[in-house]
matplotlib code that plots the C-alpha trace (Angstrom):
import matplotlib.pyplot as plt

x = [14.0, 10.5, 9.7, 6.5, 5.0, 4.9, 3.6, 0.4, 2.0, 4.4, 1.7, -0.2, 2.8, 4.6, 2.1, -1.4, -0.4, -3.8, -7.4, -7.9, -9.7, -7.5, -9.3, -7.3, -7.0, -4.5, -2.9, -3.4, -5.8, -9.2, -11.4, -14.0, -12.3, -9.2, -11.1, -10.2, -10.0, -6.6, -7.6, -10.8, -14.0, -14.3, -11.5, -13.0, -11.7, -11.4, -8.8, -9.1, -6.0, -7.1, -3.5, -2.4, -5.2, -6.7, -10.1, -12.4, -16.3, -18.2, -15.6, -14.6, -18.2, -18.9, -16.0, -16.6, -20.2, -18.9, -16.2, -18.5, -21.2, -22.8, -24.6, -28.2, -30.5, -34.2, -35.6, -32.7, -30.5, -26.8, -27.7, -30.2, -27.5, -25.0, -27.5, -28.4, -24.8, -23.6, -19.9, -19.6, -19.0, -21.2, -18.3, -17.8, -21.5, -21.5, -18.5, -19.9, -23.3, -21.7, -19.7, -22.2, -20.8, -17.4, -19.0, -21.0, -18.0, -15.4, -13.2, -13.0, -9.7, -9.0, -5.4, -4.8, -2.2, -3.8, -4.9, -8.3, -11.6, -13.2, -11.3, -12.3, -15.9, -15.8, -14.2, -16.9, -19.8, -18.7, -17.3, -13.9, -10.5, -7.7, -4.2, -2.2, 1.2, 3.1, 2.7, 4.2, 7.3, 7.9, 7.1, 9.6, 12.3, 11.8, 11.4, 14.2, 16.7, 19.1, 19.3, 21.6, 24.5, 23.5, 23.4, 25.4, 28.3, 26.0, 27.0, 24.1, 25.9, 26.3, 25.0, 21.4, 19.7, 16.4, 15.3, 12.7, 10.9, 7.2, 5.2, 1.5, 0.4, -3.2, -5.3, -8.9, -11.1, -9.1, -6.0, -7.7, -5.8, -2.8, -4.6, -4.6, -1.1, 0.3, -1.9, -0.2, 3.2, 2.3, 1.0, 4.2, 6.3, 7.9, 7.4, 10.6, 12.4, 11.3, 10.7, 7.0, 4.8, 1.1, -1.9, -0.2, -2.4, -5.3, -6.4, -8.6, -10.4, -8.4, -8.2, -10.7, -13.2, -12.4, -13.2, -16.4, -17.5, -20.2, -18.7, -15.2, -13.5, -11.9, -13.2, -14.8, -11.7, -9.4, -11.5, -11.4, -7.7, -7.1, -9.1, -6.9, -3.4, -3.1, -1.2, -3.4, -0.6, 0.6, 3.8, 6.5, 9.5, 11.1, 8.6, 5.2, 4.1, 4.0, 3.3, 0.7, 3.5, 5.1, 4.4, 6.9, 9.6, 12.3, 13.6, 17.3, 16.6, 15.4, 19.1, 18.8, 16.7, 17.3, 13.9, 11.4, 7.7, 5.8, 2.1, 0.6, -2.3, -4.3, -4.9, -8.6, -9.3, -8.6, -6.2, -2.6, -1.6, 1.6, 2.7, 6.1, 6.1, 7.5, 10.5, 11.6, 13.4, 14.8, 16.6, 17.6, 19.1, 16.8, 15.0, 11.3, 8.1, 4.9, 1.6, -0.7, -3.5, -2.8, -0.5, 1.3, 4.6, 4.5, 3.4, 6.5, 8.6, 7.1, 9.1, 12.4, 12.8, 13.8, 12.2, 13.3, 11.6, 14.9, 15.2, 11.6, 8.2, 6.6, 3.5, 1.7, 1.4, -1.2, -3.3, -6.8, -8.1, -6.9, -6.2, -4.4, -2.2, -1.2, -0.5, 1.8, 3.9, 4.1, 5.2, 8.2, 9.1, 8.9, 11.3, 13.8, 13.6, 14.2, 17.3, 20.7, 23.1, 25.1, 22.2, 21.0, 24.4, 24.0, 20.6, 22.2, 24.9, 22.3, 20.1, 22.9, 23.2, 19.4, 19.3, 22.2, 20.6, 17.3, 19.1, 20.9, 17.9, 15.8, 18.3, 19.1, 16.8, 13.6, 13.1, 13.5, 11.0, 8.2, 9.0, 8.8, 5.5, 4.0, 5.0, 3.9, 0.6, 0.1, 1.0, -1.4, -4.2, -3.8, -3.8, -7.0, -8.9, -7.5, -5.8, -3.0, 0.0, 2.5, 3.2, 4.3, 8.1, 8.3, 12.1, 12.6, 10.1, 11.9, 15.2, 13.7, 12.2, 15.3, 18.1]
y = [10.8, 11.6, 13.4, 11.7, 14.9, 16.3, 13.1, 14.7, 17.9, 15.6, 13.5, 16.7, 18.4, 15.3, 12.6, 14.1, 17.4, 18.6, 17.7, 16.1, 17.3, 15.8, 14.6, 13.7, 13.7, 16.4, 14.6, 11.1, 10.3, 9.3, 12.0, 14.3, 17.3, 16.6, 15.7, 18.3, 19.0, 20.0, 21.5, 23.1, 21.1, 22.0, 19.7, 17.0, 14.0, 13.1, 11.2, 10.2, 9.4, 6.9, 5.5, 5.5, 3.5, 0.1, 0.1, -0.7, -0.8, 1.4, 4.2, 4.0, 4.0, 7.3, 9.0, 7.2, 8.5, 12.0, 11.6, 10.3, 12.9, 14.6, 11.6, 11.3, 10.3, 9.3, 12.0, 14.5, 15.1, 15.9, 19.6, 19.5, 18.2, 20.7, 23.5, 22.1, 21.6, 23.6, 22.8, 24.3, 28.0, 29.8, 30.0, 26.2, 25.6, 27.8, 25.9, 22.4, 23.3, 24.6, 21.3, 18.6, 16.2, 16.3, 15.9, 12.9, 11.1, 12.0, 9.3, 8.5, 7.1, 5.5, 5.7, 3.0, 0.7, -2.7, -5.8, -7.3, -8.6, -5.7, -3.3, -5.2, -5.0, -1.3, -0.5, -2.4, -1.0, 2.7, 2.3, 3.6, 2.9, 1.5, 3.0, 0.9, 1.9, 1.0, 4.2, 2.8, 1.6, 5.2, 6.4, 4.0, 5.1, 8.6, 8.1, 5.5, 7.0, 7.9, 4.3, 3.3, 5.3, 4.2, 0.5, -0.3, -1.7, -3.2, -6.8, -9.3, -11.9, -10.5, -10.9, -9.5, -8.6, -9.8, -12.5, -10.3, -7.0, -6.3, -3.0, -3.2, 0.3, 0.2, -2.7, -2.1, -2.6, -3.9, -4.2, -6.2, -9.3, -7.9, -8.6, -12.3, -12.2, -10.7, -13.0, -16.0, -14.5, -14.3, -17.8, -19.2, -17.1, -15.2, -11.7, -11.9, -12.8, -9.8, -6.1, -5.8, -2.7, -3.1, -0.9, 2.4, 4.5, 6.6, 7.2, 4.2, 1.8, -0.2, -4.0, -4.4, -2.2, -4.1, -7.6, -6.2, -4.8, -6.9, -5.9, -7.1, -9.2, -11.3, -14.9, -16.3, -18.5, -15.5, -13.4, -16.2, -16.7, -12.9, -12.8, -15.6, -14.6, -11.0, -8.8, -6.0, -3.5, -1.7, -3.1, -0.4, -0.7, 2.8, 5.5, 5.5, 8.6, 7.5, 9.9, 9.2, 9.0, 6.1, 3.6, 5.4, 5.6, 3.1, 3.6, 3.1, 0.3, -1.8, -2.8, -4.8, -7.5, -10.1, -11.0, -8.3, -9.5, -7.0, -6.7, -5.0, -2.7, -5.3, -8.6, -9.6, -8.6, -10.7, -8.2, -7.6, -4.4, -3.6, -0.4, 1.1, -1.3, -4.2, -2.2, -1.4, -4.7, -4.5, -1.2, -2.4, -5.6, -7.8, -11.0, -10.7, -12.6, -11.0, -11.0, -9.9, -11.0, -14.3, -13.9, -10.7, -12.5, -13.7, -10.2, -8.7, -11.3, -10.2, -7.0, -8.9, -9.3, -12.6, -14.2, -16.9, -20.1, -21.9, -21.3, -21.1, -22.5, -19.6, -21.6, -19.2, -16.9, -19.1, -19.9, -18.4, -18.7, -15.6, -17.4, -20.3, -17.8, -16.1, -19.4, -20.5, -17.3, -17.7, -21.3, -20.1, -17.6, -20.5, -22.5, -19.7, -18.5, -22.0, -22.6, -22.8, -19.9, -21.9, -22.9, -19.2, -18.3, -20.9, -19.5, -16.0, -17.3, -18.8, -15.6, -13.1, -13.3, -12.9, -9.9, -8.3, -8.9, -7.3, -4.3, -3.5, -4.5, -1.9, 0.9, -0.3, -2.1, -1.7, 1.9, 1.1, -1.8, 0.4, 3.3, 1.2, -0.3, 3.2, 4.5, 1.3, 1.4, 5.0, 4.5, 1.5, 3.5, 6.5, 4.1, 2.4, 5.7, 7.2, 10.0, 11.9, 11.7, 13.2, 16.0, 13.5, 13.2, 9.6, 9.4, 12.5, 11.2, 7.9, 9.7, 11.9, 9.0, 6.7, 9.2]
z = [-8.7, -7.8, -4.6, -3.6, -2.1, -5.6, -7.3, -8.6, -9.9, -11.7, -13.2, -14.3, -15.8, -17.3, -18.2, -18.1, -19.8, -20.9, -21.7, -18.3, -15.1, -12.4, -9.3, -6.2, -2.4, -1.5, 1.4, 0.1, 2.9, 1.6, 3.1, 1.6, 3.1, 0.9, -2.3, -4.9, -8.6, -9.7, -13.0, -14.4, -14.6, -18.3, -19.4, -21.7, -19.8, -16.1, -14.1, -10.5, -8.4, -5.8, -5.5, -1.9, -0.3, -1.3, -3.0, -0.2, -0.2, 0.4, 0.5, -3.1, -4.4, -2.7, -4.6, -7.9, -7.8, -7.2, -9.8, -12.6, -12.2, -14.0, -15.6, -16.7, -13.8, -14.3, -16.6, -16.3, -19.3, -18.9, -19.6, -16.7, -14.4, -15.5, -14.8, -11.4, -10.3, -7.2, -7.8, -11.3, -11.9, -14.4, -16.7, -16.5, -17.1, -20.2, -21.6, -20.9, -22.3, -25.5, -25.8, -24.8, -27.4, -25.6, -22.2, -23.3, -24.9, -22.3, -20.8, -17.1, -15.7, -12.3, -11.2, -8.6, -7.1, -6.7, -8.6, -7.5, -8.7, -7.0, -9.2, -12.3, -11.3, -10.4, -13.8, -15.6, -13.5, -13.8, -17.3, -16.2, -17.7, -15.5, -14.9, -12.5, -11.1, -7.9, -5.9, -2.7, -4.6, -5.7, -2.2, -0.6, -3.0, -1.9, 1.8, 2.2, -0.2, 2.7, 4.0, 1.2, 2.6, 6.1, 5.4, 2.3, 4.5, 7.2, 8.1, 8.0, 10.1, 13.6, 17.1, 17.4, 20.7, 19.3, 16.8, 15.2, 15.1, 14.2, 14.2, 15.1, 16.0, 14.5, 15.7, 14.7, 11.7, 8.7, 10.9, 13.7, 12.6, 14.4, 17.7, 17.0, 15.6, 18.8, 20.9, 19.1, 19.8, 23.4, 23.6, 22.1, 24.5, 21.7, 22.9, 24.9, 21.7, 19.7, 19.5, 19.3, 19.2, 19.8, 20.5, 21.0, 18.8, 20.1, 16.5, 16.4, 18.8, 21.4, 21.0, 23.8, 21.8, 18.7, 20.0, 21.5, 18.1, 16.4, 13.1, 13.8, 11.1, 13.8, 14.0, 17.1, 17.5, 17.3, 19.8, 22.4, 21.9, 22.3, 25.5, 26.9, 25.7, 24.6, 27.1, 28.6, 28.5, 25.3, 23.9, 23.0, 20.8, 21.0, 21.9, 23.5, 21.6, 18.0, 15.1, 12.5, 9.9, 11.8, 9.0, 6.9, 9.6, 10.6, 14.1, 14.7, 17.2, 14.3, 13.8, 17.0, 15.3, 12.6, 11.1, 10.2, 10.4, 8.2, 9.1, 6.0, 5.5, 3.4, 5.1, 4.9, 1.3, -1.8, -3.5, -4.4, -2.6, -0.8, 1.0, 1.9, 5.0, 2.9, 1.9, 5.5, 6.0, 2.5, 3.1, 6.6, 5.2, 7.1, 6.1, 6.3, 6.8, 5.3, 7.1, 4.3, 2.0, 0.1, -2.9, -1.9, -1.4, -5.0, -6.0, -4.4, -6.3, -9.6, -9.1, -9.0, -5.3, -3.7, -0.6, 1.7, 0.6, 0.6, 4.3, 5.7, 4.7, 2.7, 1.8, 4.2, 1.3, -0.3, 2.8, 2.4, 6.0, 8.0, 11.3, 9.6, 7.6, 10.8, 12.5, 9.7, 10.0, 13.8, 13.3, 11.3, 14.1, 16.6, 14.5, 14.3, 17.9, 19.3, 17.2, 18.9, 18.5, 16.1, 14.0, 13.9, 12.6, 9.8, 8.9, 8.7, 6.3, 4.0, 4.1, 3.7, -0.2, -0.5, 1.8, -0.1, -3.4, -2.3, -0.9, -4.1, -6.3, -4.5, -5.0, -8.5, -11.0, -9.1, -9.9, -13.6, -13.4, -11.8, -14.1, -17.3, -15.9, -15.3, -18.7, -20.6, -18.8, -19.6, -23.3, -23.5, -21.9, -24.2, -27.2, -25.9, -25.6, -28.8, -27.0, -28.8, -26.4, -28.8, -26.2, -23.6, -23.5, -22.3, -22.6, -20.5, -17.9, -17.7, -17.1, -14.4, -12.5, -12.7, -12.1]

ax = plt.figure().add_subplot(projection="3d")
ax.plot(x, y, z, "-o")
ax.set_aspect("equal")
plt.show()
């Protein structure tokens, strides 16, 4: 089993091996202060790990520009740019100048964790090769490994204090849609039915600042709705002081709710990208609704998980309009929250086998699926670029990642 804190050392030692300068962000957070090169600049090929965050313009372009350099610019030759570089040591410069043929023909690889048209365009524009793997799947297997022993005997059919739980700590910029979501919950008088967190973070703008921002992604309709219905006070589930790592935590009080409404990182962008958030209900044996970009529910199912289309209307996953997609999810909550106690018990009975299946799939076959995908994609990439991967012990890596 991979400890996710050591994921880049693992890649370097087990799959990359040699001949690559490994570029990455030390703490996963996309910030210039954390951008580093794991191995010497003089390695003939370069690989950039941008695998914890979605590819968002203009951030990714800044780092791809830095990653690709040195490249010819105007009348400069590669040799000119090497000599002008302030990042390279004199020893590195001497090596690169002595091996210009290698430098000119080296491969650039982008390790990422999404499918999108933007990625396809960036790969083409920068002439970079693609290496996709499900980073957040491996992260969840590490972070939530202890929940198997905690929940393997948990009963799905029971009396719950709340009908649902949903976490909405960050509410600005790309996550501003959560303002409209909670506003809709308030309008439908659903807040009293659920455990809802909202607007606790001081790391980003408040919802009041967000709706006043001329660059907000919220529609005019959503802003007007928020002004009318959103509670002015923060909503708290378990603790007013939430750590930055909260997205990877599952508070004990989550057991008090039946449904888990996952509000994902990516909502406004046309891409398939899921984080560890979607695995919280799975390891807690909870059914879930997914507030994310279109197609991500189907994306999750492609990894062998089952969803709840036999019980609720999951057509929300294909709705393109952001407000309408949220409305469709809220409608499903309205349906469940207004059921009688007897009918809720009947829903639980129908959902129980799906929840049990997902729980055991996560701790069972899922790690094999994402490991095979990683290794198959690595093999295909090396074949495409003509790289000799005979030193990579694929069978051993598979065993390490799945044991």
